[in-house]
C-alpha positions as CSV (number, residue, x, y, z in Angstrom):
1,M,8.6,1.4,-6.7
2,R,4.9,1.7,-5.8
3,T,4.0,4.8,-7.8
4,R,3.7,3.0,-11.1
5,A,1.8,3.8,-14.2
6,V,-0.3,0.7,-13.6
7,P,-3.1,1.5,-11.1
8,R,-2.3,0.1,-7.7
9,R,-4.8,-2.1,-6.2
10,L,-5.5,-2.9,-2.6
11,P,-4.3,-6.4,-1.7
12,I,-6.8,-8.4,0.4
13,A,-7.0,-12.0,1.5
14,G,-10.3,-13.5,2.6
15,A,-11.8,-10.3,1.3
16,T,-10.6,-8.3,4.3
17,A,-10.4,-4.6,4.1
18,P,-7.5,-2.3,5.3
19,A,-7.0,-1.5,8.9
20,D,-9.0,1.4,10.3
21,T,-7.5,1.8,13.7
22,A,-5.8,5.1,14.6
23,S,-2.8,3.3,16.0
24,S,-2.1,0.8,13.2
25,A,0.8,1.3,10.9
26,D,0.4,2.5,7.4
27,I,0.7,0.4,4.3
28,R,4.0,-0.5,2.9
29,G,3.8,-1.7,-0.7
30,S,1.6,-1.7,-2.6
31,A,-1.4,-1.8,-0.6
32,C,-3.4,-1.5,2.7
33,T,-2.5,-3.8,5.5
34,P,-5.2,-6.4,5.9
35,V,-6.8,-6.8,9.3
36,S,-8.2,-9.8,11.0
37,A,-11.9,-10.4,10.8
38,A,-14.4,-9.2,13.3
39,P,-15.0,-11.4,16.3
40,L,-16.7,-14.5,15.1
41,S,-20.1,-15.6,16.2
42,A,-19.8,-19.4,16.0
43,P,-22.5,-21.4,14.2
44,T,-25.1,-23.4,16.1
45,R,-23.7,-26.1,18.4
46,L,-20.1,-25.0,17.8
47,S,-17.8,-26.1,20.6
48,S,-15.4,-23.7,22.4
49,A,-12.4,-25.4,20.9
50,A,-14.0,-25.0,17.5
51,T,-14.6,-21.3,18.1
52,A,-10.9,-20.8,18.8
53,A,-10.0,-22.7,15.6
54,T,-12.5,-20.6,13.7
55,A,-10.8,-17.4,14.8
56,A,-7.4,-18.8,13.8
57,V,-8.6,-19.7,10.4
58,S,-10.3,-16.3,10.0
59,R,-7.0,-14.6,10.7
60,Q,-5.5,-16.9,8.1
61,A,-2.7,-18.1,10.4
62,V,-1.0,-21.3,9.6
63,P,-1.9,-24.0,12.2
64,S,1.0,-26.0,13.5
65,G,1.7,-29.2,11.7
66,V,0.2,-28.0,8.4
67,A,1.0,-30.1,5.3
68,A,2.0,-28.2,2.2
69,A,-0.4,-29.9,-0.2
70,G,-1.7,-33.2,-1.3
71,P,-4.3,-35.6,0.2
72,I,-4.0,-36.1,3.9
73,A,-5.6,-38.2,6.6
74,P,-5.5,-35.8,9.6
75,A,-5.4,-37.1,13.1
76,P,-8.7,-37.2,14.9
77,T,-7.8,-34.4,17.2
78,A,-6.8,-32.0,14.4
79,T,-9.8,-33.0,12.4
80,R,-12.2,-32.2,15.2
81,S,-10.8,-28.7,15.8
82,Q,-10.5,-27.6,12.2
83,T,-13.6,-29.0,10.6
84,C,-15.8,-27.3,13.1
85,A,-14.3,-24.0,12.2
86,L,-15.7,-21.6,9.7
87,P,-13.9,-21.6,6.3
88,P,-11.2,-19.0,5.5
89,V,-13.9,-17.0,3.5
90,N,-17.0,-16.6,5.6
91,R,-19.8,-14.1,6.3
92,Y,-17.7,-12.3,8.9
93,T,-14.7,-11.7,6.7
94,L,-16.9,-10.6,3.8
95,R,-18.7,-8.1,6.0
96,E,-15.6,-5.9,5.8
97,L,-16.6,-5.3,2.1
98,K,-20.0,-3.8,2.9
99,I,-20.4,-0.2,1.8
100,H,-21.0,1.0,5.3
101,N,-17.7,-0.5,6.5
102,I,-15.9,0.9,3.4
103,L,-17.2,4.4,4.1
104,Q,-16.2,4.2,7.8
105,N,-12.6,2.9,7.0
106,P,-10.2,5.9,7.4
107,R,-7.3,4.2,5.8
108,L,-9.2,3.1,2.7
109,R,-10.8,6.6,2.3
110,H,-7.3,8.1,2.6
111,E,-6.0,5.9,-0.1
112,V,-8.9,6.8,-2.4
113,L,-7.7,10.4,-2.3
114,F,-4.3,9.4,-3.7
115,E,-5.2,6.4,-5.9
116,P,-7.7,7.2,-8.6
117,K,-8.0,3.5,-9.6
118,L,-8.0,2.0,-6.1
119,E,-9.9,-1.3,-5.9
120,F,-10.0,-4.5,-3.9
121,R,-8.4,-7.7,-5.3
122,P,-7.4,-11.0,-3.7
123,N,-3.9,-11.1,-2.3
124,S,-2.0,-13.8,-4.2
125,S,1.7,-12.7,-3.6
126,G,4.0,-12.4,-0.7
127,Q,4.7,-14.4,2.4
128,L,1.4,-13.6,4.1
129,A,-0.5,-14.7,1.1
130,E,1.4,-17.9,0.8
131,A,0.8,-18.7,4.5
132,K,-3.0,-18.0,4.0
133,Q,-3.0,-20.3,1.0
134,R,-1.4,-23.1,2.9
135,A,-3.9,-22.6,5.7
136,A,-6.8,-22.7,3.2
137,M,-5.3,-25.9,1.6
138,Q,-5.1,-27.5,5.0
139,Y,-8.7,-26.6,5.8
140,W,-10.2,-27.9,2.6
141,A,-8.1,-31.0,2.7
142,V,-9.7,-31.8,6.1
143,V,-13.1,-30.9,4.7
144,E,-12.6,-33.3,1.9
145,Y,-11.7,-36.0,4.4
146,E,-14.9,-35.3,6.3
147,V,-17.1,-35.3,3.2
148,K,-15.8,-38.7,2.2
149,A,-16.6,-40.0,5.6
150,V,-20.1,-38.6,5.3
151,M,-20.6,-40.2,1.9
152,A,-19.3,-43.5,3.1
153,S,-21.0,-43.8,6.5
154,P,-23.0,-40.7,7.7
155,T,-23.3,-40.3,11.5
156,A,-24.6,-37.6,13.8
157,S,-21.0,-36.6,14.6
158,N,-19.4,-36.4,11.1
159,V,-22.1,-34.4,9.3
160,A,-21.5,-31.2,11.3
161,T,-18.9,-29.9,8.9
162,V,-21.0,-30.2,5.8
163,T,-24.0,-28.8,7.5
164,M,-22.1,-25.8,8.8
165,L,-20.6,-25.1,5.3
166,I,-24.0,-25.2,3.6
167,I,-25.6,-22.9,6.2
168,E,-22.6,-20.5,5.9
169,L,-23.2,-20.3,2.1
170,R,-26.9,-19.7,2.8
171,E,-26.1,-16.8,5.3
172,I,-23.6,-15.2,3.0
173,L,-26.1,-15.2,0.1
174,A,-28.9,-14.0,2.4
175,E,-26.8,-11.1,3.6
176,M,-26.0,-10.2,0.0
177,C,-29.7,-10.0,-0.7
178,E,-30.3,-7.8,2.4
179,D,-27.4,-5.5,1.6
180,S,-28.1,-5.2,-2.1
181,P,-29.1,-1.7,-3.5
182,K,-32.2,-3.5,-4.7
183,S,-32.8,-4.8,-1.2
184,E,-36.6,-4.3,-1.5
185,Q,-36.7,-6.6,-4.5
186,L,-34.3,-9.1,-3.2
187,S,-35.4,-9.3,0.5
188,Q,-37.7,-12.2,-0.4
189,H,-34.7,-14.1,-1.6
190,A,-33.2,-13.9,1.9
191,V,-36.4,-15.2,3.4
192,D,-36.7,-18.0,0.9
193,L,-33.1,-19.0,1.5
194,R,-33.6,-19.4,5.2
195,E,-36.9,-21.2,4.8
196,R,-35.8,-23.7,2.1
197,I,-32.3,-24.5,3.5
198,D,-33.1,-25.3,7.2
199,E,-30.1,-26.3,9.3
200,D,-31.9,-29.1,11.2
201,C,-33.4,-30.4,8.0
202,V,-30.0,-30.4,6.2
203,R,-28.4,-32.3,9.2
204,Q,-31.1,-34.9,9.3
205,Q,-31.0,-35.5,5.5
206,L,-27.2,-35.9,5.8
207,E,-27.5,-38.4,8.7
208,H,-30.0,-40.5,6.7
209,G,-28.1,-40.3,3.4
210,V,-30.9,-38.6,1.5
211,F,-29.4,-35.1,1.1
212,D,-29.9,-33.9,-2.4
213,A,-26.6,-31.9,-3.0
214,A,-27.4,-31.3,-6.6
215,A,-30.7,-29.6,-5.9
216,V,-29.3,-27.4,-3.1
217,M,-26.3,-26.3,-5.1
218,A,-28.5,-25.6,-8.1
219,Y,-30.7,-23.4,-5.9
220,L,-27.7,-21.6,-4.4
221,A,-26.3,-21.0,-7.9
222,S,-29.5,-19.5,-9.1
223,V,-29.3,-16.9,-6.3
224,M,-25.6,-16.3,-7.0
225,R,-26.4,-15.5,-10.6
226,V,-28.7,-12.6,-9.5
227,H,-25.7,-10.8,-7.9
228,A,-22.8,-12.0,-10.1
229,Q,-21.4,-10.1,-13.0
230,P,-21.3,-11.9,-16.4
231,L,-17.6,-13.0,-16.1
232,R,-18.6,-15.0,-12.9
233,Q,-21.3,-17.0,-14.6
234,S,-18.9,-19.7,-15.9
235,A,-17.5,-20.3,-12.4
236,I,-21.1,-20.6,-11.0
237,A,-21.9,-23.2,-13.8
238,R,-18.9,-25.3,-12.7
239,L,-20.4,-25.9,-9.3
240,S,-23.1,-28.1,-10.7
241,V,-20.4,-30.0,-12.7
242,Y,-18.5,-30.7,-9.5
243,I,-21.7,-32.1,-7.9
244,Q,-22.4,-34.3,-10.9
245,R,-18.9,-35.8,-10.6
246,G,-19.3,-36.5,-6.9
247,R,-16.9,-33.8,-5.8
248,L,-19.0,-32.2,-3.1
249,A,-16.0,-30.7,-1.2
250,R,-14.7,-29.1,-4.4
251,A,-18.1,-27.7,-5.1
252,L,-18.3,-26.2,-1.6
253,R,-14.9,-24.6,-1.9
254,G,-15.8,-23.3,-5.3
255,A,-19.0,-21.8,-4.0
256,F,-17.1,-19.8,-1.3
257,D,-14.6,-18.6,-3.9
258,V,-17.4,-17.4,-6.2
259,L,-19.1,-15.6,-3.3
260,E,-15.8,-13.9,-2.4
261,A,-15.3,-12.8,-6.0
262,I,-18.9,-11.5,-6.1
263,K,-18.4,-9.5,-2.9
264,I,-15.2,-8.0,-4.2
265,D,-16.9,-7.0,-7.5
266,T,-19.7,-5.4,-5.5
267,A,-17.3,-3.6,-3.2
268,N,-15.3,-2.2,-6.2
269,S,-18.6,-1.0,-7.8
270,S,-19.4,0.7,-4.5
271,I,-16.0,2.4,-4.4
272,D,-16.6,3.6,-8.0
273,M,-20.0,4.9,-7.1
274,Y,-18.9,6.8,-3.9
275,R,-15.4,7.7,-5.1
276,E,-16.2,11.4,-5.7
277,Y,-18.1,11.6,-2.5
278,M,-15.2,10.1,-0.5
279,R,-12.7,12.5,-2.2
280,S,-14.8,15.6,-1.6
281,T,-15.4,14.7,2.1
282,A,-11.9,13.4,2.8
283,V,-10.7,16.3,4.8
284,A,-13.8,16.6,7.0
285,F,-13.9,12.8,7.6
286,E,-10.2,12.5,8.6
287,R,-10.5,15.5,10.8
288,S,-13.5,14.0,12.5
289,H,-11.7,10.7,12.9
290,F,-8.7,12.6,14.4
291,N,-10.9,14.4,16.9
292,M,-12.5,11.1,18.0
293,A,-9.0,9.6,18.5
294,L,-8.1,12.6,20.6
295,R,-11.2,12.2,22.8
296,R,-10.5,8.5,23.2
297,Q,-6.7,9.2,23.8
298,T,-5.8,6.4,21.3
299,I,-3.2,8.4,19.4
300,A,0.3,9.4,20.5
301,L,1.4,12.9,19.3
302,E,4.6,13.5,21.2
303,D,6.9,12.8,18.3
304,T,4.8,14.9,16.0
305,T,4.9,17.8,18.6
306,V,8.6,17.5,18.9
307,W,9.1,17.6,15.1
308,W,6.8,20.6,14.7
309,R,8.4,22.6,17.5
310,R,11.8,22.0,16.1
311,A,10.5,23.2,12.7
312,L,9.2,26.3,14.4
313,D,12.5,27.0,16.2
314,E,14.4,26.6,12.9
315,A,12.0,29.0,11.1
316,R,12.3,31.5,13.9
317,A,16.1,31.3,13.7
318,Q,16.0,31.9,10.0
319,E,13.4,34.6,10.4
320,R,10.9,32.6,8.2
321,Q,8.1,32.7,10.8
322,K,6.8,36.0,9.3
323,L,5.7,34.0,6.2
324,G,3.0,32.3,8.2
325,L,2.4,28.9,9.7
326,D,1.4,27.3,6.4
327,A,4.7,28.3,4.7
328,V,6.7,27.0,7.7
329,F,4.8,23.7,7.6
330,Y,5.2,23.3,3.8
331,A,8.9,23.8,4.1
332,A,9.3,21.5,7.1
333,A,7.1,18.8,5.6
334,R,8.9,18.9,2.3
335,E,12.2,18.5,4.1
336,L,10.7,15.6,6.1
337,V,9.5,13.8,3.0
338,L,12.8,14.1,1.1
339,D,15.2,13.4,4.1
340,D,15.4,9.7,4.6
341,S,17.3,10.2,7.8
342,Q,14.3,11.7,9.5
343,P,11.8,9.3,11.1
344,V,8.2,9.8,10.0
345,P,6.1,11.3,12.9
346,A,3.0,9.4,14.0
347,L,0.6,11.9,12.5
348,F,1.9,11.0,9.1
349,R,1.2,7.3,9.7
350,M,-1.2,6.9,6.8
351,D,1.3,8.4,4.4
352,D,4.3,6.5,5.7
353,G,4.5,4.1,2.7
354,R,3.9,7.0,0.3
355,I,6.7,9.0,1.8
356,Q,9.1,6.1,1.6
357,T,8.1,5.7,-2.1
358,I,8.8,9.3,-2.8
359,R,12.2,9.1,-1.1
360,R,13.0,6.0,-3.2
361,E,12.0,7.7,-6.4
362,T,13.9,10.9,-5.7
363,E,17.0,8.8,-4.9
364,R,16.5,6.8,-8.1
365,L,16.3,10.0,-10.2
366,A,19.4,11.4,-8.6
367,I,21.3,8.1,-9.2
368,I,20.2,8.1,-12.9
369,G,21.4,11.7,-13.3
370,M,24.7,11.0,-11.7
371,V,25.2,7.8,-13.8
372,F,24.3,9.7,-17.0
373,L,26.8,12.4,-16.4
374,A,29.6,10.0,-15.4
375,F,28.8,7.8,-18.4
376,S,28.9,10.9,-20.7
377,Q,32.3,11.8,-19.3
378,F,33.5,8.3,-20.0
379,L,32.3,8.4,-23.6
380,Q,34.0,11.7,-24.1
381,L,37.3,10.3,-22.7
382,V,37.1,7.2,-25.0
383,G,36.1,9.3,-28.0
384,R,39.1,11.6,-27.5
385,S,41.5,8.8,-27.2
386,V,40.3,7.3,-30.5
387,P,39.1,10.3,-32.5
388,S,38.9,8.4,-35.8
389,R,36.0,6.3,-34.7
390,S,32.6,8.0,-35.1
391,V,29.4,7.5,-33.2
392,A,27.0,4.8,-34.4
393,A,24.0,6.0,-36.5
394,E,21.6,4.9,-33.7
395,F,23.0,7.6,-31.3
396,A,24.1,10.2,-33.8
397,G,22.4,13.5,-33.9
398,A,21.7,15.8,-36.9
399,N,25.3,17.0,-36.9
400,G,26.8,13.6,-36.6
401,R,27.7,14.0,-32.9
402,L,26.4,12.1,-30.0
403,D,22.7,12.6,-29.3
404,Y,22.6,13.1,-25.5
405,E,18.8,13.1,-25.3
406,R,18.8,9.6,-26.9
407,L,21.5,8.5,-24.5
408,A,19.6,9.9,-21.5
409,A,16.5,7.9,-22.5
410,E,18.6,4.8,-22.5
411,C,20.0,5.6,-19.0
412,L,16.5,6.0,-17.6
413,Q,15.9,2.4,-18.3
414,L,19.0,1.2,-16.4
415,V,17.4,1.6,-13.0
416,P,13.7,0.6,-12.9
417,E,11.2,2.4,-10.8
418,G,11.4,1.6,-7.1
419,C,15.0,0.5,-7.4
420,G,18.4,1.8,-6.4
421,V,21.9,0.7,-7.0
422,Q,23.9,-1.7,-4.7
423,W,27.2,0.3,-4.6
424,A,28.5,-1.8,-1.7
425,E,29.2,-4.7,-4.0
426,S,32.0,-2.9,-5.6
427,L,33.6,-2.0,-2.2
428,T,33.8,-5.7,-1.3
429,G,35.1,-6.7,-4.7
430,N,32.5,-9.5,-4.9
431,R,30.8,-8.9,-8.3
432,A,29.0,-12.2,-8.3
433,S,27.4,-11.7,-4.8
434,S,24.8,-9.2,-5.9
435,S,25.0,-8.9,-9.6
436,K,21.2,-9.3,-9.8
437,G,20.4,-6.7,-7.2
438,G,19.8,-6.6,-3.5
439,A,17.0,-7.7,-1.3
440,R,14.9,-4.7,-2.3
441,G,15.2,-5.5,-6.0
442,D,18.0,-3.0,-6.4
443,V,20.3,-3.1,-9.4
444,G,23.7,-4.6,-8.6
445,F,26.8,-2.6,-9.4
446,S,28.1,-5.4,-11.8
447,Q,24.8,-5.4,-13.6
448,L,24.9,-1.6,-14.0
449,V,28.4,-1.8,-15.3
450,D,27.5,-4.6,-17.7
451,D,24.5,-2.7,-19.0
452,L,26.6,0.4,-19.5
453,V,29.3,-1.6,-21.3
454,V,26.6,-2.9,-23.7
455,L,25.3,0.7,-24.2
456,A,28.8,2.0,-24.9
457,E,29.4,-0.7,-27.4
458,R,26.2,0.3,-29.1
459,V,27.3,3.9,-29.1
460,F,30.7,3.2,-30.7
461,G,29.7,0.2,-32.7
462,R,32.5,-1.9,-31.4
463,V,33.5,-4.1,-28.4
464,L,35.1,-2.2,-25.6
465,A,38.6,-3.2,-24.5
466,A,39.3,-4.5,-21.0
467,S,41.1,-1.3,-20.1
468,E,38.1,0.7,-21.2
469,V,35.7,-1.4,-19.1
470,A,38.0,-0.8,-16.1
471,M,38.0,2.9,-16.8
472,L,34.2,2.9,-16.8
473,E,34.1,1.1,-13.4
474,R,36.5,3.7,-11.9
475,T,34.5,6.6,-13.3
476,L,31.2,5.3,-11.8
477,L,32.8,4.6,-8.4
478,R,34.3,8.1,-8.2
479,A,30.9,9.6,-9.0
480,A,29.2,7.5,-6.4
481,R,31.3,8.8,-3.5
482,H,29.3,11.2,-1.3
483,E,32.1,13.8,-1.5
484,C,32.3,13.7,-5.3
485,P,31.5,17.1,-6.8
486,L,29.5,15.5,-9.6
487,R,27.2,13.7,-7.1
488,E,26.8,16.9,-5.1
489,V,25.9,18.9,-8.2
490,V,23.2,16.3,-9.2
491,E,21.7,16.1,-5.7
492,D,21.7,19.9,-5.4
493,R,20.0,20.3,-8.8
494,V,17.4,17.7,-8.0
495,G,16.6,19.0,-4.6
496,S,16.4,22.6,-5.8
497,A,14.1,21.7,-8.6
498,I,11.7,19.9,-6.3
499,C,11.9,22.7,-3.8
500,E,11.1,25.4,-6.4
501,H,8.3,23.4,-7.9
502,T,6.6,22.6,-4.6
503,N,6.8,26.2,-3.6
504,A,5.1,27.2,-6.8
505,L,2.4,24.6,-6.3
506,S,1.8,25.7,-2.7
507,A,1.3,29.2,-3.9
508,L,-1.8,28.0,-6.0
509,N,-4.1,28.8,-3.1
510,G,-3.1,25.5,-1.4
511,K,-5.4,23.5,-3.5
512,V,-4.9,19.8,-3.9
513,R,-4.7,19.0,-7.6
514,G,-4.6,15.2,-7.3
515,T,-2.6,13.6,-10.1
516,E,-2.7,16.7,-12.2
517,C,0.5,18.6,-11.6
518,E,1.4,22.1,-12.8
519,A,4.4,22.4,-15.0
520,M,7.8,22.9,-13.4
521,P,8.9,26.6,-13.2
522,A,11.0,27.7,-16.1
523,S,13.9,28.7,-13.9
524,A,14.1,25.2,-12.4
525,Q,14.0,23.6,-15.9
526,E,16.7,26.0,-17.1
527,S,18.9,25.0,-14.1
528,L,18.5,21.3,-15.0
529,R,19.1,22.0,-18.7
530,R,22.4,23.7,-17.9
531,S,23.5,20.6,-16.0
532,M,22.4,18.3,-18.8
533,L,19.6,16.9,-16.6
534,S,16.6,18.2,-18.4
535,F,15.5,14.5,-19.1
536,L,14.7,14.3,-15.4
537,V,12.0,17.0,-15.6
538,P,9.0,14.6,-16.1
539,G,10.1,12.4,-13.2
540,L,10.8,15.3,-10.9
541,T,7.5,17.0,-11.8
542,A,5.6,13.8,-10.8
543,V,7.6,13.7,-7.5
544,S,6.8,17.3,-6.7
545,G,3.1,16.8,-7.4
546,K,3.0,13.8,-5.0
547,I,4.8,15.8,-2.3
548,H,2.4,18.7,-2.8
549,T,-0.7,16.5,-2.6
550,V,0.5,14.7,0.6
551,V,1.6,17.8,2.4
552,T,-1.4,19.9,1.4
553,H,-4.0,17.3,2.4
554,H,-2.1,16.8,5.7
555,W,-2.1,20.5,6.4
556,H,-5.8,20.9,5.7
557,V,-6.7,18.0,8.1
558,Y,-4.4,18.8,11.0
559,K,-3.7,22.6,10.7
560,A,-5.7,23.3,13.9
561,F,-3.4,20.9,15.8
562,Y,-0.3,22.6,14.4
563,A,-1.7,26.0,15.2
564,A,-2.4,25.0,18.8
565,V,1.1,23.6,19.2
566,S,2.5,26.8,17.8
567,S,0.5,28.9,20.2
568,S,1.6,26.7,23.1
569,A,5.2,27.0,22.1
570,A,4.9,30.8,21.9
571,R,3.4,31.0,25.3
572,S,6.1,28.8,26.7
573,K,8.8,31.0,25.2
574,H,7.2,34.1,26.6
575,A,6.9,32.5,30.0
576,R,10.6,31.5,30.0
577,A,11.6,35.0,28.8
578,N,9.7,36.6,31.8
579,G,10.7,33.8,34.2
580,G,14.4,34.2,34.2
581,S,16.4,31.0,34.4
582,G,16.9,29.8,30.8
583,R,18.4,26.5,31.9
584,D,15.4,25.6,34.1
585,G,13.0,26.8,31.4
586,D,14.7,24.6,28.8
587,S,14.5,21.6,31.2
588,S,10.9,22.3,31.9
589,A,10.1,22.6,28.2
590,G,11.9,19.3,27.5
591,S,10.1,17.4,30.2
592,N,6.7,18.8,29.3
593,N,6.6,17.8,25.6
594,G,3.9,15.3,26.3
595,E,1.8,17.7,28.3
596,T,2.2,20.3,25.6
597,A,0.9,17.8,23.1
598,R,-2.1,17.0,25.3
599,S,-3.0,20.6,25.9
600,A,-2.5,21.5,22.2
601,T,-4.7,18.6,21.1
602,S,-7.3,19.7,23.6
603,S,-7.6,23.1,21.8
604,T,-7.3,21.3,18.5
605,S,-10.6,19.6,18.9
606,S,-12.5,22.9,19.4
607,S,-10.5,24.6,16.7
608,A,-11.2,21.8,14.2
609,N,-14.9,21.9,15.1
610,T,-14.9,25.6,14.3
611,I,-13.2,25.0,11.0
612,S,-15.7,22.3,10.1
613,A,-18.6,24.6,10.9
614,R,-17.1,27.2,8.6
């Protein structure tokens, strides 16, 4: 699960920042979805074929025919296209980490609101990361081939790659100096870099075999040290060691890696510096971004409009509309978040991954509660059949009976955060097929049974008989059925506790409390206690707090839109009531959902501007 105690970090590759387009999908996992770099401006004398290859490497796509690893001798055609390209880490990908781009990134700013320890880090896991690593290995293998050719017999044609890489290092460092908070003090560094490392001069020195790589790398390293944090100093020092050993290609690659790390450190420092500002202005910024998307017509709101009008109709049927639009929205949004059968509307796109995480965690807590109650029943049945055998001291309470709180703590560990249980394994009878869990990392049914058998043996201090193990399996399978009363009770208690808690939180003037959650109401805790589920209170409290934070922030940003849709729906209903034909009116309403969304969003813009002015 993604809502872990360990602070989540934003995964990036090539130091790219999360997507900021209104139509892009939200993050799923762990972190923001990386975007391809800005359109690249090719270096001097870069051919059109090289420019295309540069864009491919910047997007970190794996070229066709890429070798996994090892020294290679690329074909001349492949060499020409790839070595004229910019490296995977270049000035254009690193520009995404500038503070201006961070402050203008809607997705990143939205994540800052929910993740107090959000920061950039290189992406080193997953299929996308592996593909980018293979592409980088291919690129630098070709660079090493070119460097060896330059060292052996420099010509005007084979020095282009080394020249381009040195100039790219120069430009990255120069932009760092220009963008530094101490830009006035460091601006001279940028001028000196461009004067001392001249492209034509570097090319000519390479062609004549008089290029002093050690001096150039030492100068670049001295500028890097001005921007680097102490933990990067050793990596900078290694660059000169590579040069002394004649490994120019490795030194160049190391220099780009160091510059990426420095830029990431600087970006994380900028996020820390502006974190409170981004949090305090999150609503106004997202509202402004939404209004801009409306003006540009780059956002589709039909599914959100349909969902909201359905919620209004249900509230009207249940006579809940008198409570106000905010109460109707809170109830509908809470049901949306908890009901995994409902698709997430487009307007919730930046919270899609968060909603999926909440659904998974709620499901996990319900499963743990059901397993705990079923396992408790099993222990009682076994204890009654063999009354002479007492409970082990590890699980014995003050009165010598089974300590259910201790047992509940053990059951909480059976299903890790972010996981579920693969019940389908037991239906097919194939215990070996998924004993280690499903594709999502879920716990397999056989693994769950084995863990509970070990736990039962610890409780009784003996080995369970085969008949008792079979009884445990049957008990769990009965409880897992959707029509089982035990499962229905657990799901009802969990849902009621979350509902009551979120209602109490929404009554606190609708304020977002971030990660600080108010205590669950006493009535909800008492209901869980009577069902022997009080050990779920901490987890359900955290879930309720996350739901409240997501729903409240969403309402503050988009309430003008929902109010406009509500007014439009009321006018349509009034018109149908005065117009007569109910069937025609319903047909017209159904065909005009898109038009209603457009008219509603038109009034949303002016309403939102009024709210912002207030």
